[in-house]
C-alpha positions in Angstrom: 107.1 124.1 94.7 105.3 124.5 98.1 103.0 121.6 98.9 99.4 122.3 99.3 98.4 122.5 103.0 96.2 119.6 104.3 93.3 120.1 106.7 92.1 116.9 108.4 88.6 117.0 109.9 88.4 114.2 112.5 91.4 112.8 114.3 90.4 109.3 115.1 92.3 106.2 113.8 92.3 107.2 110.1 92.3 111.0 110.4 94.9 110.9 113.2 97.1 108.6 111.2 96.7 110.9 108.1 97.7 113.9 110.1 100.8 112.1 111.3 101.7 110.7 107.9 101.3 114.1 106.1 103.4 115.8 108.7 106.1 113.1 108.3 106.1 113.7 104.6 106.8 117.4 105.2 103.3 118.6 104.3 101.9 121.6 106.2 99.0 120.0 108.0 96.5 120.9 110.7 93.3 119.3 112.0 90.0 119.5 113.8 88.5 117.1 116.3 85.1 117.4 118.1 86.5 115.8 121.2 88.6 118.1 123.3 90.4 115.1 124.7 91.5 114.1 121.2 92.7 117.7 120.4 94.7 117.8 123.7 96.3 114.4 122.9 97.2 115.5 119.4 98.6 118.8 120.6 100.6 117.1 123.4 102.2 114.9 120.7 103.3 118.1 118.8 100.6 118.3 116.2 98.5 121.3 115.1 94.9 120.6 116.2 91.8 122.5 117.2 88.3 121.9 118.6 87.0 125.0 116.8 85.5 123.9 113.5 84.8 127.4 112.2 88.3 128.6 112.9 89.8 125.5 111.3 87.8 125.9 108.1 88.4 129.6 107.9 92.1 128.8 108.1 91.7 126.2 105.4 89.9 128.7 103.1 92.7 131.3 103.7 95.5 128.8 102.9 93.8 127.0 100.0 94.2 123.7 102.0 93.0 120.3 100.7 90.3 119.4 103.1 90.0 115.8 104.2 86.8 114.6 105.9 87.6 111.8 108.4 84.4 111.8 110.4 81.9 108.9 110.8 79.1 108.7 108.2 76.4 110.0 110.6 78.4 113.2 111.2 78.9 113.8 107.5 75.9 116.1 106.7 76.8 118.5 109.6 80.4 118.6 108.6 79.5 119.3 104.9 77.2 122.2 106.1 80.2 123.7 107.9 82.4 123.4 104.9 79.8 124.9 102.6 79.6 127.9 104.8 83.3 128.5 105.5 85.4 126.8 102.8 83.2 126.0 99.8 85.9 126.6 97.1 88.6 124.3 98.7 89.6 121.0 97.1 87.8 118.3 99.1 88.2 114.6 99.7 87.4 112.1 102.4 88.5 108.7 103.8 85.1 107.2 104.4 84.6 103.5 103.5 81.6 104.1 101.2 81.7 106.3 98.2 78.3 106.6 96.5 76.5 107.8 99.7 79.2 110.4 100.3 79.1 111.5 96.7 75.3 112.1 97.0 75.8 114.0 100.3 78.5 116.2 98.8 76.3 116.9 95.8 73.3 117.8 98.2 75.6 120.2 100.0 76.6 122.0 96.8 80.3 121.0 97.0 80.6 118.6 94.1 82.8 120.7 91.9 86.0 120.3 93.9 85.2 116.9 95.5 87.3 113.8 94.9 86.3 110.7 96.8 89.0 108.8 98.6 89.4 105.6 100.7 92.6 104.3 102.1 92.3 100.6 102.5 94.0 100.4 105.9 93.0 100.3 109.5 92.9 98.4 112.7 90.2 97.3 115.1 91.0 100.3 117.4 89.8 103.9 117.3 90.7 107.3 118.6 93.8 109.5 118.4 95.9 107.1 120.4 95.3 104.3 117.9 96.8 106.3 115.0 100.0 105.4 113.3 101.9 107.6 110.8 102.9 104.4 108.9 99.4 103.0 108.7 99.1 103.7 104.9 102.5 102.6 103.8 102.1 100.0 101.0 98.3 100.1 101.2 95.8 100.7 98.4 94.2 104.1 98.5 91.2 104.5 96.2 90.8 107.9 94.5 87.5 108.3 92.7 87.4 109.1 89.0 83.7 109.9 88.7 82.5 112.0 85.7 82.4 115.3 87.6 86.0 115.1 89.0 88.2 118.1 88.5 91.7 117.2 87.3 93.5 119.7 89.6 91.7 118.4 92.7 92.3 114.8 91.6 96.0 115.4 91.2 96.1 116.9 94.8 94.4 113.9 96.3 96.6 111.5 94.3 99.7 113.3 95.6 98.5 113.2 99.2 97.9 109.4 99.0 101.4 108.9 97.5 103.0 111.2 100.2 101.4 109.0 102.9 103.1 105.9 101.4 100.1 104.4 99.6 99.7 103.4 96.0 96.6 104.8 94.3 93.8 102.7 92.8 91.6 104.8 90.5 87.9 103.7 90.6 84.4 104.9 90.1 82.4 105.3 93.3 79.8 102.6 92.5 82.5 100.1 91.6 84.4 100.9 94.8 81.3 100.2 96.8 80.7 96.9 95.2 84.4 95.8 95.8 84.4 97.2 99.4 81.3 95.2 100.2 83.1 92.0 99.1 86.5 92.6 100.8 85.5 94.7 103.8 81.9 94.9 104.7 81.0 91.2 104.2 84.1 90.1 106.2 83.0 92.3 109.0 79.6 90.5 109.2 81.1 87.0 108.8 83.6 87.9 111.6 80.8 88.9 113.9 78.9 85.6 113.1 82.0 83.5 113.8 82.6 85.3 117.1 79.0 84.7 118.2 79.1 81.1 117.1 82.3 80.4 119.0 81.0 82.1 122.1 78.1 79.6 122.3 80.5 76.6 122.5 82.0 75.6 125.9 85.8 75.5 125.8 86.0 77.3 122.4 87.7 80.5 123.7 90.1 78.4 125.8 91.3 76.6 122.6 91.1 79.6 120.2 94.4 80.4 118.4 95.4 81.8 115.1 92.5 80.8 112.9 89.9 82.3 115.3 92.0 85.3 116.0 92.6 86.2 112.3 89.1 85.3 111.2 87.4 87.5 113.9 89.9 90.3 114.2 87.6 92.9 112.7 84.8 91.9 115.1 86.7 94.0 117.7 85.8 97.2 115.7 83.4 99.6 117.4 79.9 98.4 116.5 78.7 101.9 115.4 81.5 102.1 112.8 80.6 98.6 111.4 76.9 99.5 111.3 77.6 102.8 109.5 79.7 101.2 106.7 77.4 98.2 106.2 74.1 99.9 106.4 75.2 102.8 104.2 76.3 100.3 101.5 73.3 97.9 101.9 72.5 97.8 98.1 75.9 96.3 97.3 76.2 94.2 100.5 72.8 92.4 100.3 73.6 90.3 97.2 77.0 89.4 98.6 75.4 88.2 101.8 73.0 86.2 99.8 75.9 84.6 97.9 77.8 83.8 101.0 74.7 82.2 102.6 74.1 80.3 99.4 77.6 78.9 99.5 77.4 78.0 103.2 74.0 76.4 102.8 75.2 74.3 99.9 78.2 73.2 102.0 75.9 72.3 104.9 73.7 70.2 102.7 76.7 68.5 101.1 78.2 67.7 104.5 74.9 66.3 105.8 74.1 64.3 102.7 77.5 63.2 101.5 79.9 63.9 104.4 81.9 66.4 102.3 82.6 70.1 102.2 85.0 69.5 99.3 83.4 71.8 96.7 83.4 74.9 99.0 87.0 74.2 100.3 88.4 73.6 96.8 86.8 76.6 95.2 87.7 78.8 98.2 91.3 77.6 98.1 91.5 78.4 94.4 90.1 81.9 94.8 92.6 82.6 97.6 95.5 81.3 95.5 94.4 83.7 92.7 94.6 86.5 95.2 98.0 85.5 96.4 99.3 85.6 92.9 97.5 88.8 91.9 99.8 91.5 90.5 99.4 95.2 90.4 101.2 96.7 87.4 102.0 100.4 87.4 99.7 102.8 85.4 101.7 104.5 82.6 100.8 106.6 79.6 97.8 108.4 81.2 98.0 112.1 81.9 95.5 113.8 84.3 93.2 116.1 82.5 93.7 114.8 79.0 90.7 113.6 76.9 89.0 110.5 78.4 91.5 110.5 81.3 88.8 109.5 83.9 87.6 106.6 81.8 91.1 105.4 81.1 92.0 105.5 84.8 88.8 103.7 85.8 89.5 101.0 83.3 93.1 100.7 84.5 91.9 100.4 88.1 89.4 97.8 87.1 92.1 95.7 85.6 94.3 95.9 88.7 96.7 98.6 87.6 97.8 101.2 90.2 99.6 104.5 90.5 102.9 104.4 92.5 104.3 107.7 91.4 102.6 110.9 90.4 101.1 111.0 86.9 101.7 114.0 84.7 98.9 116.6 84.8 97.9 120.0 85.9 99.5 119.8 89.3 102.5 117.6 88.7 105.6 118.5 90.7 
């Protein structure tokens, strides 16, 4: 069975890594990038890339390609308008780190019928084509949305792409993804920024900085516009978690001042981290894509920590 072609729109860190990974998996894949420098770099590395969005989407429509949106959130409405004009019937997914806002934008563009949200939980602090890595997604969770509108054929195609790139699939509803992403991605970005600023105010701090500072502030090296886009677009989910983090730190501050102890915060944090270290991800079994209640069953499985490591049976099984 011939694999569905993949059309990647945006060849930065994630899109460029996806182009590489899909090609390495033997998928027919081509891409678009706004920057001619990025296109030239990708082409020089032997990949099929273009700076002509209309030609790329016309090709996608002619080949029935799975379109993957890998542009920053601010560029999303313009990109969706191009897709609506040139390839409105293609299966469509994305790799953007918020899901509810993308879902709304896709609906506004009239493209909801074939859309399946996606988010590979992988990345680095770097950007651009040169930062890409074809093995970036290996062993990483890749969220594939199971919202009520999702078409089983399109969902199966997105699932297979994630598996081909070496990820395991976590099925989730868009709103639940955003709440979780705020906790494990967006809040850590802001705390990393705060830690970097705090250290920069202390003489000698950078001279002494080693592993704890490096690991705790790694994501503060991410381009500020990317951090702003993900956090500000997900503000409804992020604000209560910021409040909770501030509450915990304030309580620890008062405890340290009044009793000379940060024991409660440290012990509870250590226990939470230990639970994460022992967290298991069993394989999803017994669910077929397209059967009655399949979306609800997959959402419940993802919520419980179950994941997909090999293709589930369904309309596009191979």
